[in-house]
Backbone bond lengths (Angstrom), bond angles and torsions (degrees), N, CA, C in turn:
res aa  C-N    CA-C-N  psi(-1)  N-CA   C-N-CA  omega(-1)  CA-C   N-CA-C  phi
1 M - - - 1.446 - - 1.533 109.39 -
2 P 1.338 118.41 125.93 1.465 119.86 -178.52 1.524 111.55 -70.87
3 K 1.321 114.18 146.07 1.455 119.63 178.81 1.529 109.85 -71.96
4 E 1.345 115.77 144.65 1.477 120.84 179.16 1.525 110.36 -64.13
5 K 1.311 115.45 142.04 1.467 121.17 176.07 1.526 108.98 -124.77
6 G 1.313 115.97 152.29 1.452 120.38 175.36 1.512 113.64 86.84
7 E 1.332 113.66 -169.21 1.453 121.47 -174.83 1.525 110.47 -119.00
8 K 1.340 115.56 132.32 1.462 120.95 177.41 1.526 107.81 -125.43
9 V 1.333 116.93 111.60 1.462 121.62 -177.35 1.525 109.36 -79.15
10 V 1.323 116.60 130.31 1.462 122.56 -179.38 1.526 110.20 -96.57
11 A 1.340 116.85 -49.72 1.467 120.83 -176.67 1.527 109.64 -148.42
12 T 1.336 115.42 143.97 1.461 120.29 175.91 1.522 109.23 -125.55
13 N 1.315 115.06 152.70 1.458 121.86 178.81 1.524 107.43 -109.53
14 R 1.339 116.73 82.99 1.456 121.11 -176.23 1.523 111.56 -69.84
15 K 1.309 117.13 -28.60 1.467 122.01 -179.35 1.532 111.29 -67.57
16 A 1.336 116.77 -27.49 1.469 120.40 -178.52 1.520 111.39 -61.98
17 R 1.325 117.68 -39.57 1.466 120.70 -179.83 1.532 111.13 -68.25
18 H 1.328 117.02 -24.64 1.464 121.50 176.83 1.532 111.11 -80.76
19 D 1.322 116.57 -40.58 1.466 121.29 -174.37 1.536 114.26 -85.23
20 Y 1.338 117.20 -20.71 1.463 120.45 -173.77 1.523 111.63 -129.33
21 A 1.321 115.29 150.48 1.465 122.03 169.75 1.527 106.11 -93.22
22 I 1.322 117.10 113.80 1.458 122.54 -174.50 1.526 109.55 -78.19
23 E 1.339 117.24 126.88 1.464 122.58 178.57 1.530 110.57 -96.26
24 D 1.331 116.79 -62.58 1.467 122.90 -179.16 1.515 109.00 -129.46
25 T 1.346 116.43 154.06 1.462 120.45 173.42 1.518 108.98 -124.15
26 Y 1.319 115.18 147.44 1.459 122.77 179.83 1.517 108.92 -134.08
27 E 1.330 115.90 150.71 1.458 121.42 173.73 1.524 106.93 -106.77
28 A 1.332 116.01 127.00 1.459 120.42 -179.09 1.519 109.42 -128.29
29 G 1.322 115.49 146.12 1.460 120.51 173.03 1.517 108.68 -79.97
30 L 1.323 116.35 160.90 1.465 121.30 179.33 1.513 110.12 -119.50
31 V 1.325 116.89 138.79 1.453 121.97 173.24 1.528 106.60 -93.54
32 L 1.333 116.93 110.47 1.461 122.16 -174.56 1.511 110.92 -124.98
33 S 1.337 115.94 158.18 1.464 120.56 172.58 1.532 107.92 -88.30
34 G 1.310 117.22 169.86 1.464 122.09 -175.62 1.514 113.91 -60.25
35 T 1.341 117.28 -43.21 1.467 119.19 -178.11 1.524 111.53 -70.46
36 E 1.343 117.25 -28.01 1.463 120.28 176.55 1.535 110.51 -66.79
37 V 1.316 116.26 -41.67 1.463 120.66 179.09 1.527 109.87 -63.71
38 K 1.327 116.91 -43.45 1.466 120.45 -179.88 1.526 110.93 -63.78
39 S 1.315 117.02 -40.49 1.458 121.17 178.23 1.534 110.57 -65.13
40 L 1.332 117.27 -40.35 1.466 121.29 177.48 1.530 111.21 -65.37
41 R 1.321 116.68 -39.73 1.467 120.20 179.69 1.530 111.21 -63.40
42 M 1.343 116.76 -26.34 1.465 120.88 175.37 1.531 110.70 -78.82
43 G 1.342 116.95 -3.81 1.460 121.64 177.44 1.511 113.94 82.39
44 R 1.315 117.06 29.16 1.460 120.46 -176.53 1.524 110.39 -114.37
45 A 1.335 115.53 111.47 1.467 121.73 174.95 1.526 108.38 -169.97
46 S 1.328 115.99 156.24 1.453 121.40 178.25 1.532 109.23 -138.16
47 L 1.324 115.22 126.94 1.472 120.89 -178.69 1.523 112.69 -102.42
48 V 1.321 117.38 10.82 1.464 121.62 -169.56 1.530 113.04 -54.99
49 D 1.307 118.82 -52.31 1.470 121.00 -176.60 1.520 112.68 -98.29
50 G 1.325 117.81 5.08 1.456 121.73 -172.65 1.516 113.94 -68.30
51 Y 1.326 115.30 149.85 1.457 122.14 175.50 1.517 108.42 -154.25
52 G 1.312 115.82 160.34 1.454 121.04 178.09 1.516 110.29 -115.32
53 F 1.323 115.69 158.22 1.463 120.36 175.81 1.523 109.39 -153.39
54 I 1.327 115.63 160.49 1.458 122.73 179.03 1.518 107.21 -108.56
55 D 1.336 115.53 127.62 1.463 120.26 -179.52 1.526 108.62 -139.96
56 G 1.308 116.15 117.42 1.465 120.37 177.45 1.518 113.30 62.57
57 G 1.318 117.30 36.70 1.456 120.43 178.84 1.518 114.17 76.37
58 E 1.334 117.21 10.55 1.466 121.51 177.55 1.519 109.00 -122.74
59 A 1.333 115.56 147.87 1.460 121.27 179.70 1.524 108.84 -97.18
60 W 1.333 116.13 135.61 1.461 122.05 -178.38 1.520 110.57 -128.45
61 L 1.319 115.38 148.24 1.452 122.99 176.35 1.519 106.61 -116.11
62 D 1.341 116.73 125.98 1.456 120.12 -175.30 1.522 110.93 -127.44
63 A 1.332 115.96 154.78 1.471 125.26 174.53 1.525 113.59 66.57
64 V 1.326 118.24 17.01 1.464 121.06 173.07 1.516 106.83 -85.26
65 H 1.328 116.45 128.79 1.460 120.98 -175.07 1.529 110.35 -93.75
66 I 1.334 115.88 110.38 1.464 122.06 170.88 1.522 105.05 -114.29
67 P 1.350 117.82 107.50 1.467 119.61 -174.10 1.525 112.58 -64.24
68 E 1.320 114.88 158.68 1.461 119.93 179.52 1.520 110.32 -60.53
69 Y 1.325 116.10 147.30 1.458 122.42 177.93 1.527 108.28 -72.92
70 T 1.328 116.42 128.75 1.473 120.16 -172.07 1.522 112.74 -64.66
71 Q 1.346 117.75 -35.68 1.464 119.46 179.63 1.528 112.58 -89.25
72 G 1.323 116.40 5.13 1.460 119.46 -179.72 1.520 111.31 -76.22
73 N 1.319 116.00 162.42 1.470 120.70 178.01 1.526 109.10 -120.63
74 W 1.280 119.37 -133.79 1.464 122.17 -177.12 1.526 111.94 -65.90
75 T 1.336 118.26 -13.73 1.470 120.74 -179.61 1.525 112.39 -84.49
76 N 1.331 118.07 2.81 1.469 121.27 -178.89 1.523 111.70 -61.46
77 H 1.306 115.52 156.30 1.459 123.34 -176.98 1.530 110.41 -96.93
78 P 1.329 118.61 155.97 1.476 120.41 170.61 1.522 108.75 -70.03
79 P 1.326 118.67 135.92 1.471 121.17 -174.19 1.525 115.37 -62.34
80 R 1.329 118.58 -35.81 1.471 120.99 -177.14 1.524 111.72 -118.52
81 R 1.303 117.19 63.24 1.466 119.01 177.23 1.520 108.88 -99.89
82 K 1.334 116.28 164.38 1.459 117.44 177.06 1.526 108.49 -84.93
83 R 1.339 114.67 136.67 1.454 121.54 -174.91 1.528 109.90 -119.18
84 K 1.312 115.63 141.13 1.459 120.67 -179.00 1.531 109.60 -78.23
85 M 1.335 115.61 139.28 1.461 121.43 175.73 1.521 108.92 -107.89
86 L 1.314 115.80 144.48 1.454 121.73 -178.83 1.528 110.00 -102.05
87 L 1.318 115.17 111.19 1.464 122.51 178.66 1.523 108.95 -133.37
88 H 1.325 116.03 160.31 1.457 120.03 174.46 1.526 108.94 -71.46
89 K 1.330 116.10 151.15 1.466 121.84 -178.23 1.537 111.38 -56.80
90 A 1.330 116.72 -42.35 1.468 120.56 -179.66 1.528 110.79 -62.78
91 Q 1.336 116.75 -38.26 1.460 120.41 178.55 1.521 110.53 -66.27
92 I 1.326 117.00 -42.13 1.466 121.36 179.49 1.524 109.98 -61.75
93 I 1.329 117.84 -42.82 1.462 121.77 179.71 1.528 110.27 -63.85
94 K 1.327 115.91 -44.22 1.468 120.86 -179.69 1.529 111.05 -62.19
95 I 1.329 116.09 -43.91 1.470 121.16 179.87 1.529 110.37 -65.30
96 S 1.331 117.30 -46.30 1.463 120.10 -177.08 1.529 111.34 -64.01
97 Q 1.341 118.08 -36.02 1.463 120.53 176.96 1.524 110.58 -64.45
98 K 1.327 116.30 -41.82 1.464 121.16 -179.55 1.530 110.38 -65.01
99 V 1.339 117.23 -42.88 1.466 121.61 -178.14 1.532 110.71 -69.02
100 K 1.335 117.11 -39.02 1.469 120.64 178.52 1.522 111.81 -67.57
101 E 1.337 115.99 -26.05 1.464 122.03 178.22 1.531 111.05 -55.14
102 G 1.307 115.77 -32.07 1.458 120.63 177.31 1.508 112.47 104.72
103 G 1.319 115.36 140.01 1.451 120.80 178.69 1.512 113.79 85.38
104 Y 1.331 118.24 -11.84 1.452 121.72 -178.99 1.520 110.46 -103.51
105 T 1.318 115.16 149.59 1.458 121.00 177.59 1.525 109.14 -139.05
106 L 1.308 116.63 163.65 1.462 123.24 -178.70 1.520 107.99 -106.36
107 V 1.341 116.81 114.44 1.461 122.10 -172.79 1.527 109.88 -120.66
108 P 1.339 118.46 131.52 1.472 119.54 174.17 1.529 110.21 -77.81
109 L 1.334 117.20 130.74 1.461 121.53 179.91 1.521 111.95 -95.53
110 R 1.342 116.96 -38.06 1.459 119.58 178.39 1.519 110.57 -161.51
111 I 1.326 115.24 154.11 1.463 122.83 172.38 1.517 106.13 -114.06
112 Y 1.319 115.98 134.73 1.464 120.13 -178.23 1.521 109.98 -152.25
113 F 1.334 115.11 166.73 1.453 121.91 173.63 1.515 108.10 -104.82
114 L 1.328 117.30 128.69 1.448 122.54 176.75 1.522 107.14 -119.38
115 D 1.306 116.52 110.94 1.473 123.10 -175.93 1.526 111.67 52.07
116 G 1.327 115.72 41.74 1.461 121.08 174.94 1.516 115.62 87.39
117 R 1.318 118.08 -2.09 1.466 120.86 -179.10 1.525 110.21 -110.08
118 A 1.330 116.36 137.34 1.468 121.31 -178.66 1.519 109.61 -75.05
119 K 1.332 115.78 128.58 1.464 122.25 -179.87 1.521 109.18 -130.09
120 V 1.326 115.61 157.67 1.459 121.36 173.80 1.527 107.32 -130.15
121 E 1.334 115.75 136.18 1.460 120.73 175.55 1.520 107.24 -95.63
122 L 1.335 115.19 118.82 1.465 122.04 -177.35 1.516 110.12 -105.29
123 A 1.297 116.05 150.42 1.458 120.93 176.37 1.517 109.49 -129.14
124 V 1.324 115.29 134.87 1.459 120.81 168.09 1.517 104.15 -86.87
125 A 1.326 116.62 115.97 1.460 120.60 -169.78 1.517 111.61 -133.60
126 K 1.318 113.97 156.68 1.462 121.57 176.61 1.526 106.92 -116.16
127 G 1.319 117.68 133.46 1.457 121.76 -177.98 1.516 112.38 -64.27
128 K 1.324 115.82 138.11 1.468 120.74 177.52 1.519 109.46 -86.84
129 K 1.297 115.66 148.25 1.463 121.35 172.66 1.523 108.28 -79.53
130 E 1.311 116.54 164.97 1.468 121.17 -177.29 1.535 111.65 -61.26
131 Y 1.345 116.91 -39.83 1.463 119.24 -178.92 1.534 111.72 -69.65
132 D 1.355 117.59 -29.72 1.464 120.27 175.15 1.522 110.92 -65.67
133 K 1.338 116.04 -40.02 1.465 120.75 179.00 1.523 110.30 -64.05
134 R 1.328 115.91 -43.68 1.469 120.03 179.14 1.522 110.92 -64.55
135 H 1.322 116.68 -40.12 1.461 121.52 179.69 1.537 110.95 -63.22
136 A 1.330 117.50 -43.91 1.465 121.70 179.13 1.529 110.23 -63.89
137 L 1.331 116.60 -40.95 1.463 121.08 178.70 1.527 110.21 -63.83
138 R 1.325 116.34 -42.61 1.463 121.17 179.58 1.538 111.17 -63.54
139 E 1.342 116.66 -42.14 1.470 120.81 177.91 1.520 111.15 -60.80
140 R 1.317 116.22 -42.57 1.466 121.05 -179.73 1.528 110.49 -63.31
141 Q 1.344 116.51 -42.49 1.466 120.40 178.66 1.528 111.13 -65.56
142 D 1.330 117.41 -42.13 1.465 120.76 179.02 1.527 111.60 -62.52
143 K 1.322 116.49 -41.04 1.467 120.77 178.93 1.526 110.15 -64.58
144 R 1.319 116.44 -41.99 1.465 121.06 179.52 1.535 110.52 -62.54
145 E 1.339 116.48 -43.57 1.466 120.59 178.63 1.526 111.51 -64.76
146 A 1.327 117.57 -40.27 1.465 121.20 179.04 1.533 110.53 -64.97
147 D 1.331 116.87 -42.69 1.471 120.52 177.32 1.519 110.75 -61.62
148 R 1.325 116.64 -41.82 1.461 121.53 179.81 1.529 110.47 -63.34
149 A 1.327 116.74 -43.41 1.459 121.64 179.31 1.533 111.08 -63.93
150 M 1.335 116.55 -40.34 1.465 120.42 178.39 1.527 110.94 -65.39
151 R 1.314 116.70 -39.13 1.472 120.80 179.21 1.523 110.85 -63.10
152 T 1.346 116.37 -47.04 1.462 119.49 -179.19 1.531 110.70 -66.46
153 R 1.314 117.52 -35.56 1.469 121.08 178.54 1.518 110.87 -66.66
154 N 1.342 115.95 -41.07 1.463 120.05 178.63 1.528 111.44 -66.88
155 R 1.312 117.64 -34.38 1.470 120.99 178.16 1.521 110.54 -67.74
156 M 1.332 116.88 -38.54 1.462 121.48 -179.48 1.533 110.55 -65.33
157 G 1.325 117.50 -33.51 1.452 121.78 -177.78 1.521 113.14 -72.43
158 E 1.320 117.51 -19.75 1.468 120.44 -177.79 1.494 113.24 -75.13
C-alpha cells in the first residue's frame, strides 16, 4: 500500500480569524487513539470551542470535538477529551511566554493530515474587540464594492 502524500484538511476554524488577531502560527503533531484517527479520516471534527494551553512543559489541545467512530466498539474515545500536542521545547517556551504576557490565547485554526500524520495548526492570538470586528467587516464590504465597480467600469470600456 503506497504511503499517503500531500495535505488533506479535515476541519477549519473560520470563526477564529474573525474573533482573533492572529500573531504567530505553529504546526503541531497530535497524539490520538486509533478510533480518533479513523473518525478524522472520515472528515469529522469541530474546532469551534477548541483552545490550547501549556501545562507542565507540555502543550495540550482541549474541547475539540472529534465524534466517536461509528464502527467502533468499547474501544471508542470520548469525543471532547484533552489531547497532547507535539511541539519542540523551544516552541513551547515561546508560546507559554506569550500567553503568560496576558491577552493572548492559543487557538486551533485547522486539523489536517500531512503525509498521513495528523497535524493541527495553532495560532497565538489576541481577542478582537467588537468594534474591530465591525471595522474588518466594513473594510471587506468596501473592497468588494470597489472591485465590483471596477469590473463594471472595465466592461463598459470594452
